[in-house]
C-alpha positions in Angstrom: -40.6 -57.4 16.1 -41.9 -57.7 12.3 -39.1 -55.1 11.6 -36.2 -56.8 13.7 -37.7 -60.1 11.8 -37.6 -58.2 8.2 -34.2 -56.6 8.9 -32.5 -60.2 9.8 -34.2 -61.9 6.9 -32.9 -59.0 4.8 -29.3 -59.1 5.4 -29.0 -63.0 5.5 -30.5 -63.4 2.0 -27.6 -64.6 -0.6 -28.8 -61.9 -3.3 -29.1 -59.1 -0.6 -25.2 -60.1 0.9 -24.0 -59.8 -2.3 -25.9 -56.6 -2.9 -24.3 -55.0 0.4 -20.9 -56.3 -0.1 -20.8 -54.7 -3.5 -21.9 -51.5 -2.6 -19.4 -51.4 0.4 -16.6 -51.9 -2.0 -18.0 -49.4 -4.6 -18.3 -46.7 -1.6 -14.6 -47.4 -0.7 -13.7 -47.5 -4.6 -15.4 -44.8 -5.4 -13.3 -42.0 -4.4 -10.5 -44.0 -5.9 -12.2 -43.5 -9.8 -13.3 -39.9 -8.8 -9.7 -38.8 -8.4 -8.7 -36.5 -11.4 -5.9 -38.0 -13.7 -2.5 -37.2 -13.7 -2.1 -37.1 -9.6 0.3 -39.4 -8.0 0.8 -39.8 -3.9 3.7 -41.1 -1.6 3.4 -41.4 2.1 6.4 -41.0 4.7 7.1 -40.6 8.1 8.4 -42.1 11.4 7.4 -43.5 14.9 9.6 -41.9 16.9 10.5 -42.6 20.6 12.6 -40.2 22.9 14.1 -40.9 26.3 16.1 -38.3 28.0 17.0 -36.3 31.6 18.3 -33.5 32.5 20.3 -32.4 35.6 18.7 -29.2 35.7 15.6 -27.4 34.7 16.1 -26.1 31.0 14.1 -23.9 28.8 12.4 -27.0 26.8 8.9 -26.9 25.2 7.3 -29.5 23.9 7.2 -31.1 27.1 11.1 -31.5 27.5 11.6 -33.0 24.1 12.9 -29.7 21.9 15.7 -28.6 24.1 17.3 -25.1 24.1 19.3 -24.5 27.1 19.7 -24.2 31.3 17.6 -21.8 33.1 19.2 -19.3 35.3 19.4 -19.9 39.2 15.8 -19.3 41.5 17.0 -18.8 44.7 14.3 -19.8 47.5 13.9 -18.2 51.2 16.7 -20.4 52.1 19.3 -19.4 48.9 18.6 -23.2 47.5 18.7 -23.1 43.8 15.0 -23.9 43.0 15.8 -24.5 39.4 18.9 -27.0 40.4 16.4 -30.2 40.1 16.7 -33.1 37.8 13.9 -34.4 35.4 13.3 -36.6 32.7 10.9 -38.5 30.5 9.4 -40.7 27.7 7.8 -39.7 24.8 6.8 -40.8 21.4 4.6 -37.5 20.1 7.1 -36.6 17.8 5.8 -39.3 15.6 5.6 -38.0 11.8 2.9 -38.4 9.0 3.5 -36.9 5.7 2.4 -36.9 1.9 4.1 -35.9 -1.1 1.4 -35.2 -4.3 2.6 -34.5 -7.7 0.1 -33.3 -10.6 -0.5 -32.3 -13.6 1.3 -29.6 -15.6 0.9 -26.2 -15.4 2.0 -25.1 -19.0 5.5 -26.1 -18.9 5.7 -26.2 -15.0 5.4 -29.2 -12.9 3.0 -29.0 -10.1 3.2 -30.6 -6.6 2.0 -30.5 -3.0 3.6 -31.2 0.2 1.8 -32.1 3.8 3.2 -32.8 6.9 2.1 -33.2 10.4 2.8 -34.5 13.7 1.8 -34.0 17.6 4.3 -31.9 18.7 2.2 -28.6 19.1 2.5 -25.3 20.1 -0.2 -25.8 23.4 -0.1 -27.9 26.3 -1.5 -30.1 24.2 1.0 -32.8 22.4 -2.1 -35.3 21.7 -3.5 -33.3 18.6 -2.2 -32.8 15.0 -0.3 -29.9 14.1 0.8 -28.7 10.3 4.4 -28.9 9.7 4.6 -28.0 6.3 1.7 -27.7 3.7 2.4 -26.2 0.2 2.3 -26.1 -3.2 5.2 -25.5 -6.0 5.6 -24.9 -9.2 8.7 -26.3 -11.1 10.1 -25.3 -13.9 13.8 -26.2 -15.6 15.8 -23.8 -13.7 13.1 -22.3 -11.2 10.7 -22.9 -8.6 7.9 -21.0 -7.1 6.6 -22.2 -3.6 3.8 -21.0 -1.9 2.6 -22.5 1.7 4.3 -23.3 4.9 8.1 -24.8 4.8 11.2 -24.5 6.5 12.6 -20.5 7.1 15.1 -19.6 4.6 17.5 -18.7 7.8 17.2 -22.7 8.8 18.9 -23.7 5.3 21.7 -25.8 6.3 20.7 -27.8 9.6 23.5 -29.5 11.8 23.0 -33.5 11.7 21.7 -34.3 15.6 19.7 -36.8 17.4 18.1 -33.6 19.5 14.5 -32.7 18.3 16.0 -29.0 18.3 18.2 -29.8 15.6 21.0 -27.4 16.5 18.9 -24.6 18.5 19.3 -22.0 19.7 22.2 -22.3 17.6 21.0 -23.3 14.3 17.5 -21.2 13.3 14.6 -23.5 13.9 11.4 -22.1 12.2 8.6 -23.0 9.7 6.4 -20.1 8.3 4.1 -19.4 5.6 6.1 -17.6 2.7 6.1 -16.9 -1.2 9.5 -18.7 -2.3 11.3 -18.0 -5.6 14.5 -20.1 -6.5 16.5 -19.7 -9.8 19.2 -22.0 -10.6 22.4 -20.8 -12.6 24.4 -23.7 -13.4 26.0 -24.3 -9.9 24.5 -21.3 -8.4 21.0 -21.3 -6.5 19.3 -17.9 -6.1 16.4 -17.7 -3.5 14.2 -14.7 -2.8 11.3 -15.3 -0.1 8.7 -13.0 1.9 7.8 -14.7 5.0 5.0 -14.6 7.4 4.6 -16.0 11.0 2.2 -18.5 12.5 3.6 -21.1 14.9 6.9 -19.1 15.6 6.4 -15.7 16.7 8.3 -12.5 17.9 8.1 -11.5 21.4 6.6 -8.4 22.3 4.7 -5.9 24.9 1.4 -8.4 24.7 3.9 -11.7 24.8 4.6 -13.5 21.7 2.5 -13.0 19.3 2.3 -12.7 15.3 0.2 -9.4 15.6 3.5 -7.4 15.5 4.4 -8.4 11.9 0.5 -8.1 10.7 0.3 -4.5 12.1 3.8 -4.2 10.4 2.4 -4.5 6.7 5.6 -5.7 6.0 6.4 -9.6 5.9 9.8 -11.0 6.6 12.5 -10.8 3.7 15.4 -13.2 2.9 17.6 -13.1 -0.2 20.7 -15.6 -0.7 22.7 -17.6 -3.1 23.7 -21.4 -2.5 26.8 -22.9 -4.5 26.6 -26.6 -4.8 29.1 -29.0 -6.4 29.9 -32.5 -5.9 31.3 -32.3 -2.3 30.7 -29.0 -1.4 27.8 -27.0 -0.5 28.5 -23.0 0.8 25.9 -20.0 0.9 25.4 -16.5 2.0 22.3 -14.8 3.0 20.6 -11.5 3.9 17.5 -11.2 6.8 15.3 -8.2 7.4 12.3 -8.3 9.8 10.3 -5.3 10.8 7.7 -5.2 13.5 4.9 -3.1 14.7 5.1 -3.6 18.7 2.2 -1.2 19.4 -0.9 0.5 17.7 -2.1 2.9 21.1 -0.3 4.0 24.1 -1.8 3.8 27.7 0.1 6.8 29.2 -0.9 8.2 32.3 -5.0 8.3 32.0 -4.9 8.9 28.7 -4.7 6.7 25.6 -2.8 7.7 22.4 -2.3 6.2 19.3 0.8 5.5 18.5 3.2 4.6 15.2 6.2 2.5 16.3 8.5 0.0 14.5 11.3 -1.9 15.2 13.6 -3.7 12.4 16.6 -5.9 12.7 19.1 -7.2 10.2 20.7 -10.2 10.0 23.4 -12.1 7.8 24.1 -15.5 7.4 26.8 -18.0 5.7 27.3 -22.1 6.0 29.5 -24.5 4.5 29.4 -28.2 4.1 31.5 -30.7 2.6 30.6 -34.6 2.1 33.0 -37.6 1.2 31.6 -40.9 1.4 31.1 -41.7 5.1 32.6 -38.5 6.4 30.4 -34.9 6.7 31.2 -31.5 8.0 29.2 -28.4 8.2 29.3 -25.3 10.2 26.8 -22.2 9.7 27.6 -18.0 11.7 25.1 -15.5 12.0 25.2 -12.2 13.0 22.0 -10.3 13.3 18.9 -9.1 15.6 15.8 -10.1 16.3 15.4 -13.8 15.4 14.0 -14.8 18.6 10.7 -16.2 16.4 13.4 -18.8 15.3 14.1 -20.0 18.4 17.5 -18.3 19.0 18.6 -15.4 21.6 17.2 -12.3 20.2 14.9 -9.4 20.8 14.7 -5.7 21.4 14.1 -2.9 24.1 13.1 0.6 24.5 15.2 3.5 23.4 13.2 6.4 23.9 9.6 7.8 25.0 7.7 10.3 24.0 7.3 12.5 26.9 3.8 13.6 26.1 2.1 10.2 24.2 4.2 7.6 25.7 5.2 6.6 22.2 8.2 4.4 22.4 11.2 3.9 20.0 12.8 0.8 20.0 16.6 -1.0 19.2 17.0 -4.3 18.5 20.2 -7.0 20.8 22.6 -8.2 18.3 24.2 -11.7 18.2 26.6 -13.4 17.0 26.0 -17.6 16.3 28.0 -20.3 15.3 27.8 -23.9 15.4 30.3 -26.7 13.7 29.1 -30.4 13.0 30.8 -33.5 12.2 30.2 -36.8 11.3 31.6 -40.5 10.3 29.9 -43.6 9.3 26.8 -44.8 7.8 25.3 -48.1 9.6 27.3 -47.2 12.4 27.6 -43.1 12.7 29.5 -41.3 15.3 28.7 -37.3 15.7 30.1 -34.3 16.9 28.1 -30.7 17.5 29.4 -27.7 18.8 27.5 -24.3 19.3 28.8 -20.6 20.5 26.4 -17.6 21.0 27.4 -14.3 22.1 25.4 -11.0 23.2 27.0 -8.1 21.3 24.4 -5.7 22.7 22.4 -3.1 21.4 22.3 -0.7 18.5 21.6 2.4 21.2 21.2 2.5 24.6 18.3 1.3 26.5 16.0 3.7 28.4 16.7 0.7 31.2 17.0 -2.9 31.4 13.3 -3.4 31.2 11.3 -4.3 29.9 12.8 -6.4 27.4 11.2 -8.3 24.6 13.1 -11.7 23.2 14.3 -14.5 24.6 17.8 -14.9 26.6 18.6 -11.4 26.7 20.3 -11.8 29.9 22.6 -14.7 28.5 26.4 -12.9 27.7 27.7 -16.7 26.6 26.2 -20.0 25.7 27.8 -23.0 24.6 26.9 -26.2 23.6 28.8 -29.7 22.8 26.7 -32.9 21.5 28.6 -35.9 21.1 26.4 -38.8 19.5 26.3 -42.1 18.2 23.6 -44.0 16.3 23.1 -47.4 14.4 21.2 -47.3 11.1 19.8 -50.5 9.8 16.9 -50.2 7.1 14.2 -48.1 8.8 15.7 -48.3 12.2 17.4 -45.8 13.8 19.1 -46.6 17.1 21.0 -43.6 19.2 22.1 -41.6 22.4 23.5 -38.3 22.7 25.2 -36.4 25.2 24.7 -32.6 25.6 26.7 -30.4 27.8 25.2 -26.6 28.0 26.5 -23.9 30.0 25.1 -20.4 29.5 26.4 -17.2 31.3 23.5 -15.0 33.2 24.1 -11.7 34.2 22.6 -8.0 34.6 22.2 -6.4 31.1 23.6 -2.9 30.8 21.1 0.2 30.0 24.2 1.8 28.3 25.3 -1.0 25.9 22.6 -3.9 25.9 25.4 -6.1 27.2 25.4 -8.4 30.3 27.6 -7.8 33.0 28.6 -9.5 36.3 27.8 -13.2 35.0 27.6 -16.3 36.4 27.4 -19.8 34.8 24.8 -22.5 34.8 25.4 -25.9 33.4 22.6 -28.7 32.4 23.9 -32.1 31.3 21.7 -33.9 29.1 21.3 -37.5 28.3 19.2 -38.7 25.2 18.3 -41.8 24.3 16.5 -42.3 20.5 14.7 -45.1 18.6 13.3 -43.9 15.2 11.2 -46.2 12.6 11.1 -44.9 9.1 8.5 -45.7 6.4 
């Protein structure tokens, strides 16, 4: 009782009240005083809500918000399609928060950093923060060195659409750890990057994992060039990915150490034109093993050693293109169209199973997205309709091409509300 009375008397004493208030202010303000000089900060982000409806089941991670393509027919005992079931929901976990920082000079280089996060994670939980971007950069007059996680160079030019997938699976969607160097030469910018995997990973014998590129000991490599003028942007690029699917083989009743590798090459070209409220953009790619960027792609087994079970692999090749047109500022109308085609494998397959990748039994994939949005200050309200048709079939072992196809179509409606800050 004495202790309670002493505490009550202490906190109600005017002098002690001023002391505690001053101490609280010091605890709040002290970190600001302790911050090193030469730094500045800018918070940004948005609160976003997505409501959507699909006419059938789809490949759509992030609880259906990240739409990719419709799933194939899955018949029950009566021949009914189990995937022909509508679905829809409303979410706000793609709400985003970012922090841009500028720091003191390092020699003649300006230093900066970025941290960006949201709740659209890569697990069953969409209530936990995840890293979107986290990097430091050094900028000289005509060059930049970036170290950390940011957008994959193949993502590059992205279409202006309302859907969270931002053009996937026709445009690469990937943020990865990398070392990236850019050099400006008048209107041309050269980009060279070495890229590792973290959240967006390649498929393989043990499922989707970053282990294949870790064991490869060779990061993804990218080299590209972009030309920019007042109204035009044009670019080309080349990409290499090399994976080690396995280091051990269980063959018969024995385990053998094996040395396996599969390598894929990709070429990309993009173009964009802007003039006031008018914008047109397009991109085309021909390549392989880009499934880690939420695209169609992967590889299969070409040969098996009869003694150890060591496997040789062959990548699937895909041609992918998209076009995007938008008009307006306050009221903006948009139209997006995407097309992907399976070109087969570079060598024959031992069998059409197992295959490692995404959508390898799809011969062709079409998508058309008209949209309309109202933009006023921090507000954006929009609606988008998506028509997607995938042609599924049987993978031919001799060529890797898909034969005897049938079409599957999904109709998707999306409503969007964004408040940016």
